[in-house]
LUMPABA-310572 format. One line per 2 residues: their letters; for each residue y, x, z of N, C-alpha, C, O. Coordinates in steps of 0.1 Angstrom, whole numbers, plus 5000, padded with zeros to 4 digits. Atoms other than C-alpha are relative to their C-alpha. Layout:
residues N
A	Y/X/Z/Y/X/Z/Y/X/Z/Y/X/Z  ...
***
This chain:
residues 74
MY	4998/4989/4990/4151/2549/3575/5015/5001/5004/5017/5003/5016  4986/4999/4997/4189/2550/3573/5006/4986/5003/5011/4979/4994
TI	4997/5014/4996/4197/2518/3592/5015/4999/5003/5022/5008/5008  4986/5003/4996/4231/2502/3597/5001/5001/5015/5012/5006/5020
KD	5000/4998/4986/4222/2501/3634/5002/5014/5004/5010/5017/5013  4998/4985/4997/4219/2539/3635/5014/5004/4996/5020/5012/5003
RE	4987/4996/5004/4251/2543/3615/5010/4995/5011/5019/5003/5014  4991/5005/4989/4269/2521/3641/4999/5008/5012/5009/5011/5019
EI	5002/4992/4988/4254/2541/3669/5006/5014/4999/5013/5019/5008  4994/4986/5002/4264/2575/3654/5015/4999/5000/5022/5007/5006
TR	4985/5002/5000/4299/2561/3648/5005/4998/5014/5016/5004/5018  4996/5002/4986/4301/2550/3684/5000/5013/5008/5009/5016/5015
LQ	5001/4987/4993/4289/2584/3696/5011/5010/4996/5015/5019/5004  4989/4991/5005/4316/2601/3675/5012/4999/5009/5020/5009/5011
GI	4988/5003/4992/4343/2586/3698/4999/5003/5014/5008/5000/5022  5003/4998/4986/4328/2596/3731/5004/5014/5005/4999/5024/4999
DS	4996/4987/4995/4345/2624/3751/4991/5005/5011/4988/5017/5012  5008/4996/4989/4324/2623/3782/4987/4992/5000/4987/4981/5006
PN	5012/5008/5002/4289/2611/3773/4992/4998/5014/4991/5007/5022  5008/5002/4988/4267/2595/3800/4985/5003/4996/4983/5007/4984
QN	5014/4997/5002/4229/2599/3802/4995/4992/4988/4987/4997/4979  5005/5008/5012/4223/2570/3777/5006/5005/4987/4999/5005/4977
DM	4994/4994/5012/4247/2586/3752/4993/5012/4996/4991/5014/4984  5007/4988/5003/4230/2619/3755/4986/4997/4994/4981/5003/4985
NS	5013/5004/5004/4196/2603/3751/5000/4994/4985/4992/4997/4977  4998/5005/5014/4208/2584/3720/5003/5011/4990/4997/5011/4979
TF	4998/4988/5009/4222/2616/3705/4988/5007/4997/4985/5011/4985  5013/4993/5002/4189/2633/3710/4991/4993/4991/4985/4999/4982
EL	5009/5008/5008/4169/2605/3695/5004/5000/4985/4996/5001/4976  4995/5000/5014/4191/2603/3664/4999/5014/4994/4995/5015/4982
YK	5002/4986/5005/4191/2641/3661/4985/5002/4996/4982/5008/4985  5014/4998/5002/4153/2641/3663/4996/4991/4988/4988/4996/4980
KY	5004/5009/5011/4150/2612/3638/5005/5005/4987/4997/5005/4977  4994/4997/5013/4173/2625/3611/5001/5015/4997/5002/5019/4986
IN	4998/4986/5002/4175/2663/3616/4988/5008/5003/4983/5016/4994  5011/4991/4996/4146/2679/3635/4990/4992/5008/4991/4991/5020
PE	5010/5008/4992/4116/2657/3644/4991/5009/5009/4984/5003/5017  5009/4992/4992/4099/2687/3660/5006/5004/5014/4999/5009/5022
IQ	4993/4997/4987/4125/2691/3688/4994/4993/5012/4990/4981/5010  5008/5006/4989/4109/2685/3722/5010/4994/5011/5006/4985/5018
GY	4991/5005/4990/4140/2679/3744/5013/5007/4999/5016/5014/4989  4987/4994/5000/4175/2689/3752/5004/5004/5014/4998/5000/5024
NT	4995/4994/4987/4194/2708/3779/5015/4996/5001/5021/4994/4991  4985/5001/4997/4228/2703/3795/5005/5012/5007/4997/5019/5014
GC	4993/4990/4992/4252/2728/3809/4996/5014/4995/4996/5024/5003  5004/4987/5005/4240/2757/3787/5005/5001/4985/5010/4992/4979
SC	4996/4998/5014/4249/2773/3753/4987/5003/4992/4988/5009/4981  5013/4997/5007/4212/2774/3743/4999/4991/4987/5007/4982/4985
GN	5002/5006/5013/4199/2762/3709/4998/4985/5001/5002/4978/4992  5003/5014/4999/4189/2728/3722/5009/4993/5010/5006/4983/5016
SI	4990/5007/4991/4220/2720/3743/5005/4987/4994/5006/4986/4981  4996/5013/5006/4231/2684/3739/5013/5002/4993/5015/4994/4983
TK	4988/4998/5007/4265/2697/3729/4998/5004/4986/5004/4999/4976  5004/4995/5014/4250/2716/3699/4993/4989/4992/4996/4988/4980
LH	5007/5011/5008/4228/2687/3690/5010/4989/4996/5009/4985/4984  4989/5010/5003/4258/2663/3691/5008/5005/4988/5011/4998/4979
QA	4992/4994/5011/4278/2687/3669/4993/5000/4987/4998/4997/4976  5008/4999/5012/4250/2691/3644/4998/4986/4995/4998/4984/4983
LM	5002/5014/5004/4244/2653/3643/5013/4995/4993/5012/4989/4983  4987/5005/5006/4281/2646/3636/5002/5007/4987/5007/5001/4977
GW	4998/4993/5013/4282/2673/3609/4991/4995/4990/4995/4993/4978  5009/5005/5009/4251/2660/3593/5004/4986/4995/5003/4983/4983
FI	4995/5014/5004/4265/2624/3594/5011/5000/4990/5012/4992/4981  4989/4999/5009/4297/2634/3577/4995/5002/4986/5000/4996/4976
LN	5005/4997/5013/4277/2648/3548/4990/4989/4994/4988/4988/4982  5011/5010/5004/4251/2619/3547/5004/4985/5003/4995/4977/5002
EH	4996/5014/4996/4271/2588/3558/4997/4990/4988/4993/4979/4991  5002/5009/5011/4267/2574/3523/4986/4995/4999/4983/4984/4992
LF	5014/5004/5000/4229/2571/3528/4998/4987/5008/4988/4980/5006  5001/5012/4991/4235/2543/3554/5005/4987/4994/5004/4977/5000
VN	4993/5011/5005/4253/2519/3531/4992/4988/4997/4995/4977/5000  5007/5011/5005/4226/2498/3516/4988/4995/5009/4981/4986/5005
ES	5012/5004/4991/4199/2496/3544/5005/4993/5012/5016/4995/5017  4996/5007/4988/4199/2473/3573/4989/5001/5010/4990/4996/5021
***
C-alpha cells in the first residue's frame, strides 16, 4: 500500500507553490487513499472542510509522521 511511487509523488507535491489541476487531483487521490477513503470530492477557493488547501496540508502533515512506512515497499 505504501509505494515508492506514492512517496515520490507526495514529495513532489510538497514543493509546489501553485498547483495545477493535475496536482490538485493527485493530492486528492493520495489524501483519499491514505487518510480518508470516504471523501467524495474537493473544493477550491473556500475554507470549507474539503478545500484542496486543507487536504494538501493534512496530507503533508500525515506524510511527515508516516514517511518511514514508504521505505521498503515498491
